[in-house]
C-alpha positions as CSV (number, residue, x, y, z in Angstrom):
1,M,137.8,121.3,73.2
2,T,140.5,119.6,75.4
3,D,143.2,117.5,73.9
4,K,142.6,114.8,76.5
5,L,140.3,111.9,75.7
6,I,138.1,111.0,78.7
7,I,137.6,107.3,79.4
8,F,134.3,106.4,80.7
9,D,134.1,102.9,81.9
10,T,130.7,101.2,82.2
11,T,131.6,97.6,83.0
12,L,129.8,97.8,86.3
13,R,126.6,98.9,84.8
14,D,126.3,98.2,81.0
15,G,128.9,95.3,81.2
16,E,126.8,93.8,84.0
17,Q,123.8,93.6,81.6
18,S,125.3,90.6,79.9
19,P,123.2,87.5,80.7
20,G,124.6,86.0,83.9
21,A,127.2,88.8,84.4
22,S,125.5,90.4,87.6
23,M,128.2,90.8,90.3
24,T,127.8,91.0,94.1
25,R,128.9,94.3,96.0
26,D,132.1,93.0,96.9
27,E,132.9,92.0,93.4
28,K,131.9,95.4,92.1
29,L,134.0,97.2,94.8
30,R,136.9,95.0,93.8
31,I,136.6,95.9,90.2
32,A,136.1,99.6,91.0
33,R,139.4,99.7,92.9
34,Q,141.1,98.2,89.9
35,L,139.4,100.7,87.6
36,E,140.9,103.6,89.9
37,R,144.2,101.8,89.7
38,L,143.8,102.0,85.9
39,K,143.2,105.6,86.4
40,V,139.8,105.5,84.5
41,D,138.4,109.0,84.4
42,V,134.7,108.1,85.0
43,I,133.3,104.9,86.6
44,E,129.6,104.2,86.0
45,A,129.1,102.3,89.1
46,G,125.4,101.0,88.3
47,F,121.7,102.1,88.0
48,A,120.8,103.2,91.5
49,A,117.2,103.2,90.9
50,S,117.0,99.7,89.5
51,S,117.2,97.8,92.8
52,N,118.1,98.3,96.4
53,G,121.2,96.1,95.7
54,D,122.4,98.6,92.9
55,F,121.8,101.5,95.1
56,E,124.0,100.1,97.7
57,C,126.7,99.1,95.2
58,V,126.9,102.7,93.9
59,K,126.9,104.2,97.2
60,A,129.6,101.8,98.5
61,I,131.9,102.6,95.5
62,A,131.2,106.3,95.9
63,E,132.5,106.1,99.5
64,V,135.7,104.3,98.7
65,I,136.8,105.6,95.1
66,K,138.5,108.9,95.4
67,D,140.4,109.5,92.2
68,S,137.8,108.8,89.5
69,T,134.3,110.5,89.0
70,I,131.5,108.0,90.1
71,C,128.5,108.1,87.9
72,S,125.1,106.5,88.2
73,L,122.5,106.0,85.3
74,A,119.1,107.3,85.8
75,R,116.0,107.4,83.6
76,A,114.8,110.8,82.9
77,N,112.2,111.1,85.8
78,D,112.5,112.6,89.1
79,R,112.5,109.4,91.1
80,D,115.3,107.8,89.3
81,I,117.4,111.1,89.4
82,S,116.8,111.7,93.2
83,R,117.8,108.1,94.0
84,A,120.9,108.3,91.9
85,A,121.8,111.5,93.5
86,E,121.3,110.1,97.0
87,A,123.6,107.2,96.1
88,L,126.2,109.5,94.8
89,K,126.3,111.7,98.0
90,P,129.5,110.4,99.4
91,A,131.5,110.7,96.1
92,N,134.4,113.1,96.0
93,A,133.1,113.7,92.3
94,G,129.7,112.6,91.1
95,R,128.0,112.5,87.9
96,L,124.3,112.0,87.1
97,H,123.9,110.2,83.7
98,L,120.3,110.7,82.4
99,F,118.9,108.9,79.4
100,L,115.8,109.0,77.2
101,A,114.9,107.4,74.0
102,T,114.8,109.9,70.9
103,S,114.4,107.5,67.9
104,A,110.8,107.3,66.3
105,L,110.7,103.6,67.0
106,H,111.6,103.8,70.6
107,M,109.4,106.6,71.2
108,E,106.4,105.1,69.6
109,K,106.9,101.3,70.6
110,K,108.6,101.6,74.0
111,L,107.8,105.0,75.4
112,R,104.4,105.4,73.8
113,M,105.1,109.3,73.8
114,T,105.1,111.9,71.3
115,P,108.4,113.7,70.3
116,D,106.9,116.9,71.9
117,Q,106.4,115.0,75.1
118,V,110.0,113.5,75.0
119,F,111.4,116.9,74.3
120,E,109.6,118.4,77.5
121,Q,110.6,115.4,79.6
122,A,114.3,115.7,78.5
123,K,114.4,119.4,79.3
124,M,112.7,119.0,82.7
125,S,114.6,116.1,83.8
126,V,118.0,117.8,83.2
127,R,116.8,120.9,84.9
128,F,115.7,118.8,87.9
129,A,119.1,117.0,87.9
130,R,121.1,120.3,87.6
131,N,119.6,121.4,91.0
132,L,121.1,118.2,92.7
133,M,124.5,118.0,90.9
134,A,126.8,120.1,88.7
135,D,128.0,117.2,86.5
136,I,125.2,116.0,84.3
137,E,125.4,113.8,81.3
138,F,122.5,113.2,78.9
139,S,122.0,110.4,76.5
140,P,119.4,110.3,73.7
141,E,118.8,106.5,73.8
142,D,119.0,105.2,70.2
143,G,120.6,108.5,69.3
144,Y,122.2,107.3,66.0
145,R,118.8,106.1,64.7
146,S,116.9,109.3,65.7
147,D,115.8,112.0,63.3
148,P,118.8,114.6,63.2
149,D,116.4,117.5,63.3
150,F,114.6,116.4,66.3
151,L,117.9,115.3,68.0
152,C,119.4,118.8,67.4
153,R,116.3,120.2,69.2
154,V,116.6,118.0,72.2
155,I,120.3,118.3,72.6
156,E,120.3,122.1,72.4
157,A,117.6,122.3,75.0
158,V,119.3,120.1,77.5
159,I,122.7,121.9,77.1
160,N,120.6,125.1,77.9
161,E,119.2,123.4,81.0
162,G,122.8,122.6,82.2
163,A,123.9,119.1,80.7
164,T,127.7,119.1,80.8
165,T,128.1,116.0,78.8
166,I,126.3,114.9,75.7
167,N,126.4,111.1,74.7
168,V,125.2,110.0,71.3
169,P,124.8,106.2,71.6
170,D,124.6,103.7,69.0
171,T,122.5,101.6,71.3
172,V,122.0,98.7,68.8
173,G,125.2,98.5,67.0
174,Y,123.9,99.7,63.7
175,A,126.4,102.5,62.9
176,I,129.2,102.4,60.2
177,P,132.4,104.3,61.2
178,E,132.5,107.0,58.6
179,L,128.7,107.6,58.9
180,Y,128.7,107.6,62.6
181,G,131.7,110.1,62.8
182,N,129.9,112.4,60.3
183,F,126.7,112.1,62.2
184,I,128.3,113.5,65.4
185,K,130.2,116.2,63.5
186,N,127.0,117.4,61.8
187,L,125.2,117.6,65.1
188,R,128.1,119.7,66.7
189,E,128.1,122.0,63.7
190,R,124.3,122.5,63.6
191,I,123.7,123.0,67.4
192,P,124.5,126.6,68.4
193,N,125.6,125.8,72.0
194,S,127.3,122.4,71.2
195,D,130.7,124.0,72.5
196,K,129.3,124.3,76.0
197,A,129.3,120.4,76.5
198,V,131.8,117.5,76.1
199,W,130.7,115.2,73.3
200,S,130.8,111.4,74.3
201,V,130.2,108.2,72.1
202,H,128.8,105.0,73.3
203,C,128.9,102.1,70.7
204,H,127.6,98.6,70.9
205,N,129.2,95.7,69.0
206,D,126.4,94.0,67.2
207,L,128.3,94.3,63.8
208,G,131.8,94.0,65.2
209,M,132.5,97.8,64.8
210,A,132.1,99.3,68.4
211,V,135.7,100.2,68.6
212,A,136.1,101.6,65.0
213,N,132.8,103.5,65.4
214,S,134.0,105.0,68.7
215,L,137.2,106.0,67.2
216,A,135.5,107.6,64.3
217,G,133.3,109.4,66.6
218,V,136.5,110.8,68.3
219,K,138.5,111.6,65.1
220,I,135.8,112.8,62.6
221,G,133.0,113.8,65.2
222,G,135.3,115.6,67.6
223,A,134.0,113.6,70.7
224,R,136.3,113.7,73.6
225,Q,134.9,111.0,75.8
226,V,134.4,107.4,75.0
227,E,132.2,105.1,76.8
228,C,133.6,101.4,77.1
229,T,133.9,98.2,79.2
230,I,136.6,96.0,80.2
231,N,137.0,93.1,77.7
232,G,134.2,94.7,75.6
233,L,131.7,93.1,78.2
234,G,128.2,93.9,77.6
235,E,124.8,92.6,76.4
236,R,124.3,90.9,73.0
237,A,127.6,91.3,71.2
238,G,129.1,93.6,73.9
239,N,130.3,97.1,74.1
240,C,133.3,99.1,72.9
241,S,136.4,97.5,74.5
242,L,138.3,99.8,76.8
243,E,141.7,98.1,76.2
244,E,141.4,98.4,72.4
245,V,140.4,102.0,72.2
246,V,143.1,103.1,74.8
247,M,145.8,101.3,73.0
248,A,144.8,102.5,69.6
249,V,144.9,106.0,70.8
250,K,148.3,105.5,72.6
251,T,149.8,103.7,69.8
252,R,148.7,105.9,67.0
253,K,149.2,109.2,68.8
254,D,150.6,110.4,65.5
255,Y,147.1,110.2,64.0
256,F,144.8,111.0,67.0
257,D,147.0,113.6,68.9
258,L,145.2,112.9,72.1
259,D,146.3,112.5,75.7
260,L,145.1,109.8,78.0
261,G,145.2,109.5,81.7
262,I,145.0,105.7,81.7
263,D,147.9,103.8,83.4
264,T,148.1,101.0,80.6
265,Q,150.2,98.7,82.8
266,Q,147.0,97.9,84.8
267,I,145.0,96.8,81.7
268,L,145.7,93.1,81.9
269,A,145.2,93.0,85.6
270,A,141.6,94.6,85.1
271,S,141.0,92.3,82.2
272,R,141.7,89.1,84.2
273,L,139.8,90.4,87.2
274,V,136.6,91.2,85.0
275,S,136.9,87.7,83.4
276,Q,137.3,85.7,86.6
277,T,134.6,87.6,88.3
278,T,132.0,87.2,85.7
279,G,133.1,84.0,84.3
280,F,133.3,85.5,80.7
281,V,136.5,84.0,79.4
282,V,138.6,86.2,77.1
283,Q,139.4,84.5,73.8
284,P,143.0,83.7,73.1
285,N,143.1,85.9,70.0
286,K,141.5,88.9,71.8
287,A,143.4,92.1,71.0
288,V,145.7,93.4,73.8
289,V,144.6,91.1,76.4
290,G,144.2,87.8,74.8
291,A,146.7,85.0,75.7
292,N,147.9,85.0,72.0
293,A,148.0,88.7,71.7
294,F,151.9,88.9,71.8
295,A,152.6,85.2,70.7
296,H,154.2,84.4,67.5
297,A,153.9,81.0,65.9
298,S,155.3,81.8,62.5
299,G,158.9,81.0,61.9
300,I,159.4,84.3,59.8
301,H,157.7,86.3,62.5
302,Q,159.7,84.7,65.4
303,D,162.8,85.3,63.5
304,G,161.9,89.0,63.0
305,V,160.9,89.6,66.6
306,L,164.2,88.0,67.9
307,K,166.2,90.4,65.6
308,A,164.0,93.5,66.5
309,R,160.7,93.4,68.2
310,D,159.1,96.3,66.3
311,T,159.4,94.1,63.1
312,Y,156.0,92.4,64.3
313,E,155.1,94.1,67.5
314,I,153.5,97.6,67.5
315,M,153.1,97.5,71.2
316,R,155.2,96.2,74.0
317,A,153.6,93.5,76.2
318,E,155.0,95.0,79.2
319,D,153.0,98.3,78.4
320,V,149.7,96.5,79.0
321,G,150.8,94.6,82.0
322,W,152.0,91.2,80.8
323,S,155.1,91.5,82.9
324,A,153.2,91.6,86.1
325,N,152.3,87.9,85.5
326,K,154.8,86.4,88.0
327,I,154.7,84.1,91.1
328,V,154.0,86.1,94.2
329,L,153.5,83.6,97.1
330,G,154.1,80.1,98.1
331,K,153.4,77.5,100.9
332,L,155.8,79.1,103.3
333,S,154.1,82.5,102.9
334,G,152.6,84.1,106.0
335,R,149.2,85.5,106.7
336,N,150.6,89.1,106.7
337,A,152.2,88.6,103.3
338,F,148.9,87.1,102.1
339,K,146.9,89.9,103.4
340,Q,149.3,92.6,101.9
341,R,149.0,90.9,98.5
342,L,145.1,91.0,98.8
343,Q,145.4,94.7,99.3
344,E,147.7,95.1,96.3
345,L,145.2,93.3,94.2
346,G,142.4,95.6,95.3
347,V,140.6,92.9,97.4
348,A,138.7,94.1,100.5
349,M,137.3,91.7,102.9
350,E,134.9,92.9,105.4
351,S,136.2,91.1,108.4
352,E,139.3,89.4,109.9
353,T,137.3,86.2,109.9
354,D,136.9,86.5,106.0
355,I,140.6,87.1,105.8
356,N,141.3,84.0,107.9
357,N,139.0,81.9,105.9
358,A,140.6,82.9,102.8
359,F,144.2,82.3,104.1
360,V,143.1,78.7,105.1
361,K,142.0,78.1,101.6
362,F,145.3,79.7,100.3
363,K,147.5,77.3,102.4
364,D,145.4,74.4,101.3
365,L,145.9,75.4,97.6
366,A,149.7,75.9,98.4
367,D,149.8,72.4,99.6
368,R,148.4,71.1,96.4
369,K,150.0,73.5,93.9
370,S,153.5,74.7,94.3
371,D,153.4,77.8,92.5
372,I,150.7,80.4,93.4
373,F,149.9,83.3,90.8
374,D,148.0,86.4,91.3
375,E,145.1,84.8,89.1
376,D,145.0,81.8,91.7
377,I,144.5,84.3,94.6
378,L,141.8,86.2,92.7
379,A,140.1,82.9,91.9
380,L,140.4,81.8,95.4
381,V,138.8,85.0,96.9
382,S,136.0,84.9,94.3
383,D,135.1,81.5,95.6
384,E,131.7,82.3,97.3
385,S,132.4,79.8,100.1
386,V,135.3,81.9,101.4
387,T,133.2,85.1,102.2
388,H,129.5,83.9,102.1
389,S,129.4,81.1,104.5
390,N,125.6,81.9,104.9
391,E,124.8,80.9,101.2
392,Q,122.0,78.4,100.7
393,Y,124.2,75.9,99.0
394,G,127.9,75.2,100.0
395,F,130.4,72.7,98.7
396,V,131.9,70.0,101.3
397,S,133.5,67.2,99.4
398,L,133.3,65.1,96.2
399,S,134.4,61.5,95.3
400,Q,134.0,60.0,91.8
401,H,134.9,57.0,90.0
402,S,135.3,56.7,86.1
403,E,136.8,53.9,84.2
404,T,137.0,53.2,80.5
405,G,134.1,51.0,79.5
406,E,132.0,51.7,82.6
407,R,129.6,54.6,83.4
408,P,131.1,57.2,85.8
409,Q,129.7,57.6,89.2
410,A,129.9,60.5,91.7
411,C,129.0,61.4,95.4
412,V,128.8,64.9,96.3
413,V,128.5,66.1,99.9
414,F,127.2,69.8,100.2
415,T,125.3,71.9,102.6
416,V,121.8,73.1,102.2
417,A,120.9,75.9,104.6
418,G,123.9,74.8,106.7
419,K,123.1,71.2,106.8
420,E,125.1,68.5,105.1
421,V,123.5,66.3,102.5
422,K,124.8,63.7,100.1
423,G,123.8,63.2,96.5
424,Q,124.7,60.3,94.3
425,S,124.4,59.6,90.4
426,D,126.0,58.4,87.4
427,G,126.5,60.3,84.3
428,N,128.1,60.4,80.8
429,G,131.4,61.6,82.4
430,P,132.5,62.6,85.9
431,V,131.4,66.1,85.7
432,D,127.9,65.1,84.4
433,A,127.7,62.6,87.2
434,S,128.8,65.2,89.8
435,L,126.3,67.8,88.8
436,K,123.4,65.4,88.4
437,A,124.2,64.1,92.0
438,I,123.6,67.7,93.1
439,E,120.5,68.4,91.0
440,I,118.9,65.1,92.1
441,H,118.7,66.6,95.7
442,V,118.1,70.2,94.9
443,K,115.5,69.8,92.1
444,S,116.1,73.3,90.7
445,G,114.7,72.5,87.3
446,A,117.3,74.9,85.7
447,E,118.5,74.6,82.3
448,M,122.2,74.7,81.9
449,V,123.0,76.9,78.8
450,L,126.7,77.1,79.1
451,Y,129.6,75.0,80.5
452,S,133.2,76.1,80.1
453,V,136.5,75.4,81.5
454,N,139.6,77.6,81.5
455,A,143.1,77.1,82.9
456,I,143.9,80.0,85.3
457,S,147.7,79.8,84.6
458,G,149.6,77.9,82.0
459,S,150.4,74.3,83.0
460,T,148.7,71.0,83.8
461,E,149.3,71.9,87.5
462,S,147.1,75.0,87.0
463,Q,143.8,75.5,88.8
464,G,140.8,75.0,86.4
465,E,138.2,77.6,86.4
466,V,134.8,76.5,85.5
467,T,131.8,78.6,84.5
468,V,128.3,77.3,84.6
469,R,125.3,79.4,83.2
470,L,121.8,78.3,84.3
471,Q,118.4,79.6,83.1
472,N,115.2,79.2,85.1
473,S,111.9,81.1,84.9
474,G,113.4,83.9,82.7
475,R,116.5,84.5,85.0
476,V,120.0,83.8,83.5
477,V,122.8,83.4,86.1
478,N,126.6,82.6,85.9
479,G,128.2,80.5,88.6
480,T,132.1,80.1,88.8
481,G,134.3,77.7,90.8
482,S,138.0,77.0,90.9
483,D,140.1,74.1,91.9
484,P,143.1,72.1,90.7
485,D,140.5,69.2,90.3
486,I,138.3,70.2,87.3
487,V,135.3,67.9,88.7
488,V,135.5,69.7,92.0
489,A,135.6,73.1,90.3
490,S,132.5,72.1,88.2
491,A,130.5,71.2,91.4
492,K,131.5,74.5,93.0
493,A,130.5,76.5,89.9
494,Y,127.1,74.7,89.8
495,L,126.5,75.4,93.5
496,S,127.5,79.1,92.9
497,A,124.9,79.5,90.1
498,L,122.2,77.8,92.2
499,N,123.0,80.4,95.0
500,K,122.5,83.2,92.6
501,L,119.2,81.7,91.4
502,Q,118.2,81.9,94.9
503,S,118.8,85.5,95.1
504,K,115.6,87.7,95.1
505,A,117.3,90.9,93.7
506,V,115.4,92.3,90.9
507,K,116.8,94.8,88.6
508,V,115.2,97.1,85.9
509,A,116.8,96.7,82.5
510,A,118.5,99.7,80.9
511,Q,119.8,100.5,77.5
512,G,122.6,103.0,76.6
């Protein structure tokens, strides 16, 4: 066993399975570049066989990322495995991640296969994958709820066939730390060839114990890979949080005695990028990356920190990137300085036209807002109107009137397939009136299931970032919009969500 803990990030695959968290190719590339800066060991770039879009995303990430292993998920069948291997061809280092359910419940109800059939399929799929790639990970889906005897039989067989990493997922977040750690320990002790593979943990957070379970799998079970996501992003209650696992192992090196390759100063930048891209706001009291993570309100705490920081702080804010939150550009900054900052933030634009469009938006923002933060720039380039001028809907302008005692009115000018239209409506407030003005013309019939506002930086001059989540015909999408005017940001977010509803991309759901 190595003394290094491998960090396997699945933000772009499992994290994207959060309702409404689907990302565009450009957004995934931007996050992948930040994960590479973070020095993540393995990046699970997607599920290549699930859609043409996911295939192209995995391939694009494999082409540009050089320092991390790029991984694609695949079901345990030849078609999925071949498709994933094809997408991974450009990678410096590629990994195929195969999964097949092994719990009695999943085999009977979902797969409708007998244990013997599952055993044979697991063996044959790994054998097939091993002929295409040397680095093979196998995950028995719902492994923690599987019969240990059957699980031992399957894992021993797939290691014999060439699996180099064995992941034992707590797919539904059912585990308890001590029990989960001992579960993995017992598997490793019982399986004769267990030392031929790296053992991995992948825990979901349904009972709020994903991080604790993962760390127990490492300390008690002897796992040397943790599968996690930025901000704990993921379906249902989310996944194990990368930043919490990393800082726990780093801060308590006296206990875990493990090395990490992670550049922790890049954690905050990764957190903010994922939050702004997906529209999933980080709660203020979130460990490590929340706005209050290093804030002290109690007088006793403040006094102690002023005298000696380690009285109440077990980590330094600078160690996870908080010191990087500084003003970088202003209204006098030129195009080259703006372009350089985009590169430093990991933002790649496909053409000079896109850069020029973004720069025009930046100068407009700088005229309205004196201090421009990195977060403002990321929000600006996340605005789909900057790089996707061919979208079905685009924001043009908005006017609204609200007065105490009177019903607010709004007029929104926007484009539909390139042609300007005007919508007008009243509403319970200026935001409600503005979104109704759009919907009256579009007639999407979508149900709004979430509306949230977040300040990008910390003053009343800050840009507001709005997330709108719409649901229609079983599809759930998030739209985000940013602007110093919250009403304008809301209209942009609504149009962004409508554009995603127009997308015909179909993905196959995966578990892990």
